[in-house]
Structures are given as structure tokens and as C-alpha cells.
N, C-alpha and C positions, 0 to 999 in steps of 0.2 A: 168682133165677141162675140158671131160667129164658132167663129176656132176654140174661142177658150170653153166656148161649149160645147164642141165636139171635139175634147181632150177632156174634156172632164167625161163625158159619158166616154171614153174610152178609156181614161181612165176606170172608173165604176168597175166598167167590162170584166179588167184583168180583173180585179177584184173579186167581180164576183168568183173567176172564171177562180181563180186560186180559193178562194171558198169548198168551190164545191170539190173541188181536189185535193182538199183537204180531211170535208168528208168523207167521202170515200174512200179517202186509205184509214183514217180510223175504222168505215167501218169491214174494209175489209181483213179483221185485226180482232172480226169477235169472232171464237173457236166457235167451231160447228155443237148444234150444246146450250148457245144462252144468248145471249140480249141484251143490248142493250137500247141507251133510247136514245128518244129526239134530244134531251134535253145533256144529259150527260157529254154527246156525240159537241155540239154545242160549245159546252163549258170547254173538254178538252182539244177544243181547237183554236181559244182562245177570245169564246163570244159568247159570254154566258144567258145571256138575252132574246139565244136568237130559235130555240127551238123547232120553232113555224120557216124558219131558213133552210135548217137542216131537212125537214121535208118537205119540201120545198123540190132541193137539191136532190133527195132523194126519188122521190120524180119522178124524175126524166135521167138516171143513173144509172150507167153500163153494166149487163150485164153480167162482169165480174165483180160488184161489186152485191156483196147478198143485203139488199136490203130487204126485204123477209124478218131478216137479225132485227129487227129499229121499230119497236114501238114508242109507245106511248107512255109517260109517265107512272100510268093505275097499271097499267101493262094491261091493257086492251090496246088487239089488235088495229091499227085504221086499214088494212087491207083487208078484206077475207080472206081474201083467194089464198092471201100468203100459209095461212091451218096451216094448209099440208104442206106445207114445203118447211114446214117448225115440227110437223108430230110429224116427216120425214126421220130427221135431227132428236126425234127420241120425246118432242117440249109436249108435255100436252096440253091440249087451248078449251077452254070448256066455256062459251059463248061468249064467246071470243075473248078469253081470261085468260091469258094463262097461270098457266099453278105450280105452283112455288117461284111465281118471280123474283119474291126475296132472292132468296136461292138463286136464281136460273141468275139474275143479272149484275153483265158483263159493264165495268166502270171503266171505260179506258184511264184517269188520273189515279186509277190506284191498282189498275193491269202495267200499267205501259212506265 
């Protein structure tokens, strides 16, 4: 019985790793000066209702993943420290909200 549980945990870990890698792949494709959302990335990797999992994955992402370009679907920054990075890319942020969010939104399903 214990071996089955260990095998299940190992499989779950592998699925989590695959999910994270897919999330990072999509996030790396977001062009400078554009933003996407946790939900849009979740949809793009085949898990439409898992935006929180995307957020969790982005929390521990490698340096080469532009986490600052992934925001909430309301156009608000989840991480205030990302504001300066976005502004360096020409994005205007007011009160943690992306100005012209709809225009700057990059939808992986439409763009890929």
C-alpha cells in the first residue's frame, strides 16, 4: 500500500513539474511591453480553471521567466515590486493598475 502512495506522490510531483515548465514556456513568449494573465496562461497550458496554480508556479520561477508580465485578469499587479520592471518596458502603471490593459493584453491562445 505504501509503495502505491509513493508512486502516486512521485507521479503528482512529475505532473507539477511538467505544469510549471509549460507555464514558464508560455510566460517566456510574452513580448516586452505586453502583459498576460494567470488565467490566460492556465487556459493555454490546458488547465482553464487553474489560474491560482499558475500564480503559485510563477512565485518560484527561474530568473529567465518574465514573471512581471503576468498579472491578474483585472489588470492589477499582484506583486507591487514588478511595477518598475513594467515601466522600464514602457507600460504605464497607476495605483498598481496597468493603463490600457486591454490593448496591452497578450492572449497566448490567440497569439500562438
